[in-house]
N, C-alpha and C positions, 0 to 999 in steps of 0.2 A: 428164148431157150426152151425147148420142149422137154429135155431131160437134163438131169444133173448128175454128174459122176461123183459118187461118194467113195472115199478111200478108207480102208480099215487098217488097223495096226498090224495085222498078219500079212499085209501086202495085197490082199484081194480088194476088189471094188465092185460096185454095181451101179447101174443107171436108174435113178429115181425118176420114173415117168410121171409122178404126181407133182413134181416141182412147180409147175405152172398154176396149180390149184392152191398153193400156199399164199398167205397174205404177203404184201410187199416187204414188210419188216422181216419176216422169216426168210424170204428169199435173199435179202441183203445180208443178213447175218450169216447164212450158209455160204454165201459168196465170199464174204470176208474171211470166214474160217477156212474156206478152200484156198484163198490167196495166202493164208498163213500156214498152209500145208497141214491143217489139223486132220488127224486120223481118228475115226470112231472105233470103239472096241469091236463092234459087230453090227449087224443090221438091226437087231433089237434095240441096241443103244441109240443108233441113229433115229429109228422110228419113235422111240420114247422122247428123245430130245426134241424132235420136230413137233410132236404132240404137245409137249410142255410149252414150247415156244409159241405155237399157234394159240394156246390158251392165255398167254400173257396179255394183260390189259393195261399195265402201267410200266413206266420206266423202271421202277423199283423191282417189279417182278422179273423183268429181263435182267437187271443187274444181279439179282440173287441167283438166277439160273446160270448166268455166264460166269459168276464166281466159282461155280462148281466145275466149269470147263477149264478155267485158268484166269488168274488175276490180271495177267497182261491185257486180256480183252477189255477189262474195265479200267485198270490203272493207266495203261499206255494208249490203247485205241479208243477208249470211251465208247464202246460199241452200243451201250445202252442209250447214249445220246443220239447216235446214228439211227437206231430203231425209232426213237421218239420223233425225230425229224421226218422220217419216212411215213410213220403211221399217223402223225398229227402235225402236218405242215402248218407252220405259222405264216401269217400274212406278212409280206415284206412291204416296205414303204412304196415300192414300185407298183405292187398289186393293188394297193389302197387307192392310188391316184387313178 
């Protein structure tokens, strides 16, 4: 995906052409939020969110950031665990053999 369509509360949208430069965890969270039809307040809100998400280094940091977005992302979707699995994949039994 070379661009990412971002939707705003006022019905407008824009294509984020920097999407491919974000780390895989940020891309996945944005994709999940898009699947859930999340709408950002405005472009500044989106850019700030991406900047904060890109700066996250731990599952707890992602969890705290996502609580500000909505508790369902944590309580129901456990999005912080998805981020952790993408950013820090664990070896499975099959990959060890």
